[in-house]
N, C-alpha and C positions, 0 to 999 in steps of 0.2 A: 293643508290649512296651517298657517303659521300659529305658533303658540301665543296665547294671550293671557294677561293676568286675570285671575278669577278669585272670587271670594270662596270661602268654604261652602257657603250656602249654594252658590252657583254650581260648584263642582258636584255636590250631592244631588242637586236637581238634575244635572246631566246624567249622572249615574242612575238615578231613580227612573229616568225616562226609558231605560233599557230593562227595567225590572220585569221579571216573568215568574210569578209564584209557582207556576207549573214545573219549573226546573228544580225546585227545592227537594222534591222527593228523590230525584235522580242524584243530586249532590249528596244527600244523606246516605244513599246506598253505597257511595264511594268513601264513606267515613268522614265527610266534611260537616263541620258544625254549621247548622242552618238557622239557629234560633234568632240570629241577628242579620240574616242574609236577605238580599233583595231577589236573588236569582238572576245574576248578570254574568255573562260568559267572559272568558279571558279576552277574546278579540274585542269585545265591547268595552271592557275596562281599559284596554290599550288605546282604543279609539278616543276615549275621554282624555286619557293622559296626553295623547299627541296634540291636543288642542290647548293644553294648559301650561303656562310658564312654570318652570320648576322654582320652588320657593320653600325654604326650610320651615318657616312658620306656617305656611299653608299645609305642608305635609303633616305637621304635627296636629293642626286643627282637624284635618280630614281623618287622621288616625284616631283622634280622641272622640270621634262620633261613635266608635265602637261597632260600626256597620262592617260586616265581613268583607265585602268587596271594596269598601272604602279603605280599609286597612291595607289590602293588596295594592290599591291605587296609590296609597301614600308612598310606597317604595319608588314608584315612577316619578312622583312629584318632588322628591327630596334630592337636591343637588348632591351627587356623590362626593364632590370635592369638599363639601362642608360637613360630611358625616363625622360624627364624634363617637367615641366609645361609650360615653354616657348615654347617648340616644340609643345605641345598639342594646345596651344593657336594659334600658327602660322598655324598649319594644319587645325584646325577646321573651320576656315574662308574660307578654300578652298573646303569645302564639297559642291557639287552641285548635288548630286544624293543620293537617300536613300541607295543604295547598298554600295556606297563608305563610307557613314556615318556609316552604321551598321557594315561593315567589319572592318574598322579601330578601331571603338570603342570596338568591341568584341575581336579582335585579339591583340590589343595593349593598347588602352587607359584605359581599366578597370584594367590593371595591375599596374597602378600608385598607390602608397600608398595614395595619396590624391585624388584619382579618384572621390569619392563621393562628396567631398567639391567642387571640380571643376565642377562637374555635377550640383550641387546646383546653382552655378553661371550661368551656361549655360541655365538652364531652365528659367532664368529671361531675357535672351537676346531676341531681336526681330527677328533676322535672322532665317529663317525657319529651316535650317539644323543645325544651332548652337543650337537652342532650342530643336530640335529633338535629337541631340547628348546628351544633358543632360539627357533625359529620357531613351535613349538607353544605356548609360553607367550604369544607375541604373539597367536596365533589365538584361544586360549581367553580371554585378557584382553579382546580386542575384543568377545567375546560376553557375558562376565559382568559387565563394569564399564561400565555404561551411562552413568555420569556423568563418566567420564574424558574430558578434552578430546581431540578428534580429533588435535590437533597432536602429542600425545605418541606417536602411532603412526607419525609420519612417518619416524623413523629406520629403520623396518622396510623401507621401500622401497629404501633404500640397501643394506641387508643382502640383500634379495631379488636386486637387480641384481648384487651382488658374487658371490653364491653360486649363481646361476641355472644354471651349467654343471656343477655337481657331479653326476656320473653315478650316485652311489649312490642306490639306490631309495628308501630311507627318508629321505634328505635331500631329494631332488627333490620327493617327495610332500608333505613338510612345507612346503617353499618355496611350492609351488602352493597348498596349503591356506591358508597365511598370506596370500598375495596375494588369494585369493578372499574370505576372511573379512573382510579390511580393506575391500575394495571393496563388500561387502554391509552394512557397519556403518552407513554414512551417505552422504548425497548428497555431502558435502564430501570424503569419502575415495574415493568411487566414481570420480571423475574422474581423480585421480592413479593409482589402481589400474588403471583401464582404459588410461590412457596407457602405463603400464609394461608391461601385458600386450601392447599393440600393438607396443611397442618390442621385447619379447622374441620376438615372432613373426618378426622380421627378423634375429634373432641368428644368428651362425655356428654356434652349438652346437645340435645336435639336441635335447638335453635342455631347453635354454632355450626353444626353439620349442614343445616340447610343453607346458611350463609356461604359456607365453603364450597358446597357442591354447586350452588347456583353460580357463584363467581367463577369457579373453575371451568364450568361448561362454557361460559362466554369467553374467558381468557384463552382457552385452548382452541377456540373455533378457528377455522381456516381464514375467515374474514378478518379477524383481529390480528392474527399472526402475519397475514399478508400485508396488512396496513402498516404494521410495525417493522416489516422487513425481517421477520424471524423465520 
């Protein structure tokens, strides 16, 4: 189906057509904020996005409804080439669930030319999902941008070491994900990532040791070493 222009009301109506309140309990069990959710699956969100023409104003209008799935959908509706840091800074403070954070960062935010420098700033912030977003942008960027020089990811190692003891669940899992993703990106990044994982395994913090052990287990696996030619 070709994409067509839509109003915000039309988009929300399409989204609401997939609503299933019975899904909300399941989402809540995974730590997803459901107070403003319809109960729409990711494939259904994507199916709505596939039929709607991308438009910055529309994306903002859909985001401003405050509906959980609508905010995820907004990332698909926003033309990446028009993305501004101002909009990123505005949206990131609205993150209140890991799935919203991860989808918006992976679908949209990591497409910004300044994504990594913005992520550097976010890792220093105190808000749980803003800090998470900093590490998630690095993780997604490492996957999506194959031609980016590996050296541009080196600052993330300092961020990981600095924040490795943060006990908040959605921060520590993002730190872990970032470390593993960088280590899997290339042979050149594998070595410093594994070195850092080994270092964290000896950390005084239980959280840091969990991050280190989990990352080390994956980075030392035969599957990853074979894929990287190690």
